[in-house]
C-alpha positions in Angstrom: -81.4 31.5 -23.7 -81.3 35.1 -22.9 -83.0 37.6 -24.9 -82.2 41.4 -25.8 -85.2 42.7 -26.5 -85.0 46.1 -28.5 -86.6 49.5 -26.3 -89.7 51.1 -28.7 -88.0 54.5 -30.5 -84.0 53.1 -28.6 -81.1 50.6 -29.3 -81.2 47.4 -28.1 -81.1 47.3 -24.2 -77.8 46.1 -22.5 -77.9 43.2 -20.1 -75.0 42.9 -17.8 -74.0 38.7 -18.2 -74.7 36.9 -15.1 -71.4 35.6 -13.7 -70.6 31.8 -15.0 -71.8 29.2 -12.5 -74.0 31.5 -10.5 -77.9 30.8 -10.3 -78.9 33.3 -12.5 -76.2 31.7 -15.4 -77.6 28.5 -15.0 -81.5 29.3 -14.6 -81.0 32.1 -17.8 -78.9 28.7 -20.3 -80.4 25.9 -18.6 -81.4 24.3 -21.9 -78.0 25.1 -23.3 -76.5 23.4 -20.8 -78.7 20.4 -20.8 -78.6 20.5 -24.3 -74.7 19.9 -24.3 -75.3 17.1 -21.5 -77.3 15.5 -23.6 -74.6 15.5 -26.7 -72.0 14.3 -24.5 -74.3 10.8 -24.4 -74.6 11.0 -28.0 -71.7 11.1 -29.1 -71.0 8.5 -26.8 -72.6 6.1 -28.9 -70.0 7.0 -32.3 -67.1 5.0 -29.7 -66.7 1.5 -29.4 -65.5 2.3 -26.1 -68.3 3.8 -24.8 -71.3 2.9 -26.9 -72.3 0.3 -24.8 -72.5 2.6 -21.9 -74.0 5.8 -23.6 -76.6 2.5 -24.8 -78.1 2.4 -21.7 -79.1 5.4 -21.4 -80.6 6.4 -25.0 -81.7 3.2 -26.5 -84.5 0.7 -24.7 -82.9 -2.1 -22.3 -83.8 -5.7 -21.8 -85.1 -7.1 -25.6 -85.2 -10.2 -25.9 -87.2 -13.0 -28.1 -90.4 -14.4 -26.7 -91.6 -18.4 -28.9 -94.9 -18.5 -29.5 -97.3 -20.9 -30.6 -100.7 -20.0 -32.4 -102.5 -22.8 -34.7 -99.6 -25.2 -34.4 -96.9 -23.0 -35.8 -94.4 -21.5 -33.8 -93.5 -17.8 -34.3 -90.9 -15.7 -32.8 -91.6 -12.4 -31.3 -88.8 -10.3 -29.9 -89.9 -7.4 -27.2 -88.9 -5.5 -24.0 -88.8 -6.3 -20.5 -88.4 -3.9 -17.5 -85.5 -3.4 -15.2 -83.3 -1.9 -13.2 -81.4 -0.2 -16.2 -84.7 1.7 -17.1 -83.7 4.2 -14.8 -80.7 5.5 -16.5 -83.3 5.9 -19.7 -85.4 7.5 -17.9 -82.6 10.1 -16.8 -81.6 10.6 -20.1 -84.8 11.9 -21.4 -85.5 13.6 -18.0 -83.1 16.1 -19.7 -84.5 15.4 -22.9 -87.8 17.4 -21.7 -86.3 19.8 -19.8 -85.0 20.8 -23.4 -88.2 20.6 -24.6 -89.4 22.8 -22.0 -87.1 25.7 -22.4 -87.7 25.3 -25.9 -91.6 25.6 -25.8 -90.8 28.5 -23.3 -89.1 30.6 -25.3 -89.7 30.4 -28.7 -93.7 29.5 -28.6 -95.4 30.7 -25.1 -93.2 34.0 -24.9 -94.2 35.3 -28.0 -97.8 34.8 -27.2 -96.7 36.0 -23.9 -96.1 39.8 -25.3 -99.7 39.7 -26.9 -101.2 39.7 -23.9 -100.8 41.5 -20.1 -101.0 39.2 -17.4 -100.6 39.2 -13.9 -97.9 36.9 -12.2 -100.3 34.2 -11.5 -102.1 34.4 -14.5 -98.2 33.4 -16.3 -97.8 30.8 -14.4 -101.3 29.3 -15.7 -100.5 30.3 -19.2 -97.0 28.9 -19.1 -98.4 25.1 -17.0 -101.4 25.3 -19.6 -99.1 25.6 -22.7 -96.7 23.3 -21.7 -99.1 20.6 -20.6 -101.3 21.0 -24.0 -98.3 19.8 -26.1 -97.7 17.4 -23.7 -101.4 15.9 -23.6 -101.3 15.7 -26.9 -98.5 13.9 -27.9 -99.5 11.3 -25.2 -103.1 10.9 -26.7 -101.3 10.7 -30.3 -98.6 7.8 -28.9 -100.5 5.8 -26.9 -103.6 6.0 -29.9 -101.2 4.3 -31.9 -100.1 1.4 -29.3 -104.2 1.0 -28.6 -104.4 -0.1 -32.0 -101.8 -2.2 -31.9 -103.0 -4.2 -28.8 -107.0 -3.7 -29.5 -108.2 -5.1 -33.2 -111.8 -4.3 -32.0 -114.4 -4.0 -29.3 -114.1 -7.8 -28.8 -110.4 -7.7 -27.9 -111.2 -5.7 -25.0 -110.6 -8.2 -22.2 -106.8 -7.7 -23.5 -106.5 -5.8 -20.5 -106.2 -8.4 -18.0 -106.4 -11.3 -20.4 -102.5 -12.8 -20.6 -101.2 -11.3 -17.8 -98.3 -11.3 -17.0 -96.9 -12.9 -20.7 -98.2 -11.0 -22.9 -98.1 -7.6 -21.1 -94.6 -8.0 -19.5 -93.1 -8.2 -23.5 -93.6 -4.7 -24.8 -92.2 -3.1 -28.4 -89.8 -0.4 -28.6 -92.7 2.3 -28.9 -94.3 0.5 -26.3 -91.5 0.7 -23.5 -90.4 4.4 -24.4 -94.1 5.8 -24.2 -93.9 5.0 -20.7 -90.3 5.9 -19.9 -91.5 9.2 -22.1 -94.5 9.7 -19.2 -92.2 9.1 -16.8 -89.2 10.9 -17.2 -91.7 14.1 -18.3 -93.1 13.9 -14.6 -89.9 13.8 -12.8 -88.2 16.8 -15.3 -91.1 19.2 -12.9 -88.6 19.0 -10.1 -86.2 20.3 -11.4 -87.8 23.2 -13.5 -89.1 24.1 -10.1 -85.6 25.9 -9.9 -85.1 26.9 -13.1 -88.7 28.8 -12.8 -88.2 30.2 -10.1 -91.5 29.6 -8.5 -93.3 30.0 -5.2 -93.4 28.1 -2.8 -97.6 28.1 -3.4 -97.2 27.0 -7.4 -94.3 24.7 -6.0 -96.8 22.9 -3.5 -99.5 22.9 -6.2 -97.2 21.0 -9.2 -95.8 18.7 -7.0 -98.3 16.7 -6.0 -99.6 16.1 -9.1 -96.8 15.9 -10.1 -96.2 12.8 -7.6 -99.7 11.4 -8.4 -98.4 11.3 -11.8 -94.8 9.7 -11.3 -96.4 7.2 -8.9 -99.3 5.8 -10.4 -97.2 5.8 -13.8 -94.2 3.9 -12.2 -96.3 1.5 -10.3 -98.0 0.4 -13.8 -94.5 0.1 -15.5 -92.8 -1.8 -12.5 -95.8 -4.2 -12.0 -96.3 -4.9 -15.9 -100.2 -3.1 -15.5 -99.4 -0.8 -18.8 -102.8 -2.1 -20.6 -105.0 -0.6 -17.8 -102.5 2.6 -17.3 -102.6 3.3 -21.0 -106.8 3.5 -22.0 -106.8 5.4 -18.2 -104.1 7.8 -19.5 -106.1 8.3 -23.0 -108.8 9.7 -20.5 -107.1 11.7 -18.3 -105.4 13.2 -21.2 -108.3 13.9 -23.1 -109.9 15.7 -20.5 -106.6 18.3 -20.0 -106.3 18.8 -23.4 -110.0 20.6 -23.5 -109.3 21.7 -20.2 -106.1 23.5 -20.5 -106.8 24.5 -24.4 -109.8 26.5 -23.1 -107.8 28.3 -20.4 -105.2 29.3 -23.1 -107.7 30.6 -25.2 -109.4 32.3 -22.3 -105.9 33.9 -21.0 -105.8 35.4 -24.8 -108.9 36.8 -24.6 -110.6 34.6 -27.0 -113.9 34.5 -25.0 -115.6 33.2 -27.6 -113.7 30.3 -28.1 -113.1 29.0 -24.3 -116.7 29.5 -22.8 -118.1 26.7 -24.9 -114.8 24.5 -24.4 -115.0 24.8 -20.8 -118.4 23.6 -21.1 -116.9 21.0 -23.3 -114.9 20.0 -20.6 -117.0 20.2 -17.6 -119.0 17.1 -19.5 -115.4 15.2 -20.5 -114.1 15.4 -17.1 -117.3 14.0 -15.7 -117.1 11.3 -18.0 -113.2 11.1 -17.9 -113.9 10.0 -14.1 -116.2 7.5 -14.3 -115.0 5.7 -17.2 -111.9 5.1 -15.1 -113.8 3.8 -12.0 -115.5 1.6 -14.7 -112.4 0.2 -16.3 -110.5 -0.3 -13.5 -112.9 -2.1 -11.3 -113.4 -4.7 -14.2 -109.8 -5.5 -14.7 -108.4 -5.5 -10.9 -111.6 -7.0 -9.4 -113.3 -8.9 -12.1 -110.4 -9.8 -14.8 -107.6 -10.1 -12.8 -109.5 -12.1 -9.9 -109.1 -14.8 -12.7 -105.8 -15.9 -12.5 -104.6 -14.4 -9.2 -102.0 -15.4 -6.9 -101.1 -16.1 -3.5 -97.7 -15.3 -3.3 -95.9 -11.9 -6.0 -93.6 -14.3 -8.7 -91.2 -11.2 -9.4 -89.1 -13.6 -11.6 -91.8 -13.7 -13.9 -92.8 -10.6 -13.3 -96.3 -11.7 -11.9 -97.9 -9.1 -9.2 -101.2 -10.3 -9.2 -102.3 -10.9 -5.7 -105.4 -10.0 -4.0 -103.0 -7.7 -1.7 -101.3 -5.8 -4.8 -105.1 -5.5 -6.7 -107.5 -4.6 -4.0 -105.0 -1.4 -3.3 -104.3 -0.7 -6.8 -108.0 -0.3 -7.2 -108.4 1.9 -4.1 -105.9 4.3 -4.6 -107.6 4.8 -8.0 -110.7 4.9 -6.6 -109.9 7.4 -4.4 -107.7 9.6 -6.4 -110.9 9.7 -8.8 -113.2 10.3 -6.3 -110.7 13.8 -5.3 -110.6 15.1 -8.6 -114.2 15.0 -9.1 -114.6 16.2 -5.0 -112.4 19.4 -6.2 -114.0 19.6 -9.8 -117.4 20.0 -7.1 -115.7 22.5 -5.0 -114.5 24.5 -7.6 -117.8 25.0 -9.0 -119.9 26.0 -6.2 -117.0 28.7 -5.1 -118.0 29.7 -8.8 -121.2 29.8 -8.0 -120.8 31.4 -4.8 -119.0 34.3 -6.1 -120.9 35.3 -9.2 -123.8 35.4 -6.3 -122.0 38.0 -4.2 -121.7 39.5 -7.2 -125.2 39.9 -8.5 -126.0 40.9 -4.7 -123.6 44.1 -4.8 -124.2 45.3 -8.3 -128.0 47.3 -6.8 -126.6 48.5 -3.7 -124.7 50.7 -6.8 -126.3 51.0 -9.1 -129.0 53.9 -8.3 -128.1 57.2 -9.1 -130.4 59.5 -10.4 -130.4 62.8 -7.7 -127.3 63.5 -10.2 -130.0 63.3 -13.4 -131.7 66.0 -11.4 -129.2 68.4 -10.6 -128.0 68.2 -14.5 -131.3 68.7 -15.7 -131.9 72.0 -12.7 -128.3 72.7 -14.2 -129.7 73.1 -17.7 -133.1 75.1 -16.7 -131.2 77.5 -15.0 -128.8 78.3 -18.0 -131.6 78.2 -20.2 -133.2 81.2 -18.3 -130.5 83.2 -18.0 -129.7 83.3 -21.5 -133.8 84.0 -22.0 -133.0 87.3 -19.7 -130.1 88.0 -21.5 -131.8 88.4 -25.4 -134.6 90.2 -23.1 
């Protein structure tokens, strides 16, 4: 992972290789180290003695067959449930996201950064937008395919809460892996703090975001509220795609593209916040209330109680309000900064006496030249 760059007009720069197992060695080669860890589990699938153990980390667990009766006919449906063994799968794909992160950084973002001259703060924001943009695009594509499997049309909108928990706890392999990938991605951010050598301020900022995503997605996955989480994630990542694409083009000095995209993000962000609140109220306040239980029944995966519903709804609404408040405060700060800049411009503008001096010097030069001729 260590790259030797050519000096301008000279030979290659010889970099001193850090000692093995030192902090610098691990940071420079963490992509290769983590890929070796993945290969240990993948090779374990090839041997009968270790295949069952390695399969717990790689393949989705809790595959069961359910009998469904439709129009008097009985059908069998194979699906996956959630459980404690999913933690091993989450660990494996967390390591996989670290490898993907290193590949995107080395082969895409580093090459783009060489074309620009960014400060350390701008470089941090540039790399953050690059990684988030790739992940958000993947999430929207994957989630859109899952939505098409669940909702045939607009009339099936009530499937967000109808059939809970029986129809919600059984997931297809792609559906289950989507949420495992989501949890693993936001968990992989924490070791990246060490690999990227982030500062305390940068760590605080990314820690809050990673914890919020991890807690909400994990709660939705293990409490079987995955359908509402799927729709909310599509709304959230749609706004993220527009924002991070606009910020990337801004740092790449493509302002003709970034300005209209930022304006589009202002609209989409507000619509995403409003849509998230409306969907959450319809699901947790109206929809799931029709089939709620007085107590939690973990054996059948039913967590639809008044306490759980109201707390989940309150958490989502508070999160949307916090995001909307930060959005408003950000734009108010920009408005104040532009107002201060406009006030400072007239004070430094007048420079007319210099022109008069230049005119006087030119007239004196002309008079001297006339005297010489005479």
